[in-house]
C-alpha positions as CSV (number, residue, x, y, z in Angstrom):
1,M,-9.6,2.4,8.8
2,S,-10.7,0.8,12.0
3,H,-9.2,-2.6,13.0
4,D,-12.7,-4.1,12.7
5,R,-13.1,-2.9,9.2
6,L,-9.6,-4.3,8.3
7,E,-10.5,-7.7,9.8
8,A,-13.8,-7.8,7.9
9,L,-12.0,-7.0,4.7
10,L,-9.4,-9.7,5.4
11,A,-12.1,-12.2,6.1
12,R,-13.8,-11.3,2.8
13,L,-10.6,-11.6,0.9
14,R,-9.7,-15.0,2.5
15,E,-13.1,-16.3,1.5
16,F,-12.8,-14.9,-2.0
17,V,-9.4,-16.6,-2.5
18,R,-10.7,-19.9,-0.9
19,E,-13.8,-20.1,-3.1
20,R,-11.5,-19.9,-6.2
21,D,-8.8,-22.3,-4.8
22,W,-6.2,-19.6,-5.3
23,E,-4.2,-20.2,-2.1
24,Q,-1.9,-22.4,-4.2
25,F,-0.8,-19.4,-6.2
26,H,-0.5,-16.9,-3.3
27,S,3.1,-17.4,-2.4
28,P,4.8,-14.3,-0.9
29,K,6.9,-14.1,-4.1
30,N,3.9,-14.2,-6.4
31,L,1.9,-11.7,-4.3
32,A,4.8,-9.3,-4.1
33,M,5.2,-9.3,-7.8
34,A,1.4,-8.9,-8.4
35,M,1.4,-6.0,-6.0
36,I,4.2,-4.3,-7.9
37,V,2.4,-4.8,-11.2
38,E,-0.7,-3.1,-9.7
39,A,1.4,-0.3,-8.3
40,A,2.9,0.2,-11.8
41,E,-0.6,0.4,-13.2
42,L,-1.3,3.1,-10.6
43,V,1.8,5.1,-11.6
44,E,0.7,5.0,-15.3
45,H,-2.2,7.3,-14.4
46,F,0.2,10.0,-13.2
47,Q,3.2,9.4,-15.4
48,W,3.2,12.6,-17.5
49,A,0.8,14.6,-15.4
50,T,1.8,17.9,-13.8
51,E,1.6,18.3,-10.0
52,K,-1.7,20.1,-10.5
53,E,-3.1,17.5,-12.9
54,S,-2.2,14.7,-10.5
55,Q,-4.3,16.4,-7.8
56,D,-7.3,17.5,-10.0
57,L,-8.5,14.2,-11.3
58,S,-11.7,13.8,-13.4
59,A,-14.4,11.6,-11.9
60,E,-13.5,8.9,-14.4
61,K,-9.8,9.1,-13.8
62,R,-10.4,9.1,-10.0
63,E,-12.4,5.9,-10.3
64,Q,-9.6,4.3,-12.3
65,V,-7.0,5.4,-9.8
66,A,-9.2,4.0,-7.0
67,H,-9.3,0.6,-8.7
68,E,-5.5,0.5,-9.0
69,L,-5.1,1.6,-5.3
70,A,-7.6,-1.1,-4.3
71,D,-5.7,-3.8,-6.3
72,T,-2.4,-2.8,-4.7
73,F,-4.0,-2.7,-1.3
74,V,-5.6,-6.1,-1.7
75,Y,-2.3,-7.7,-2.6
76,L,-0.6,-5.9,0.3
77,L,-3.2,-7.3,2.7
78,R,-2.9,-10.7,1.2
79,I,0.9,-11.0,1.4
80,A,0.8,-9.7,5.0
81,D,-1.9,-12.2,5.8
82,V,0.0,-15.1,4.2
83,L,3.2,-14.1,6.1
84,G,1.3,-13.6,9.4
85,I,2.2,-9.9,9.6
86,D,-0.2,-7.5,11.3
87,L,0.0,-4.4,9.1
88,I,-1.4,-2.1,11.8
89,D,1.3,-3.2,14.3
90,A,4.0,-3.1,11.5
91,A,2.9,0.4,10.5
92,H,3.1,1.7,14.1
93,A,6.5,0.2,14.5
94,K,7.8,1.7,11.3
95,I,6.4,5.2,12.2
96,D,8.2,4.8,15.6
97,L,11.4,3.9,13.7
98,N,11.0,6.8,11.3
99,A,10.4,9.2,14.2
100,K,13.9,8.3,15.4
101,K,15.5,8.5,12.0
102,Y,13.7,11.8,11.1
103,P,13.4,13.9,14.3
104,A,11.0,16.8,13.6
105,E,13.3,19.4,14.9
106,K,16.0,18.3,12.4
107,V,13.9,17.7,9.3
108,R,10.9,20.0,9.4
109,G,10.3,21.3,5.9
110,S,13.2,19.2,4.4
111,N,12.9,16.2,2.1
112,A,16.5,15.1,2.7
113,K,17.2,11.5,3.5
114,Y,18.3,10.8,7.1
115,T,21.8,9.9,5.9
116,E,22.2,13.5,4.7
117,Y,21.9,15.1,8.2
118,E,23.2,12.5,10.7
């Protein structure tokens, strides 16, 4: 997603919230809880699925999953916006940190946590 597209989405989201006078409800605490609720709704779609079933979604299931992903993403964007966190910068910084914690030459092909090989 380009930075311009993200900024346009943030602007649309801010306007959506402003038009409904919902800023008063969008504390970081409330947004974090709402995001987790939506993430749980996403998980429900995969809860008892096999690995293969989780990859081969019907068109209807795929649309439902897309809606839950969108809900989770919107709350993530909103909490970052309320807290003044640039998600693009934060993601790059976290990838840099993870590159140090998980050097490719040590972890390639392994799912071990970094504390298991330090």
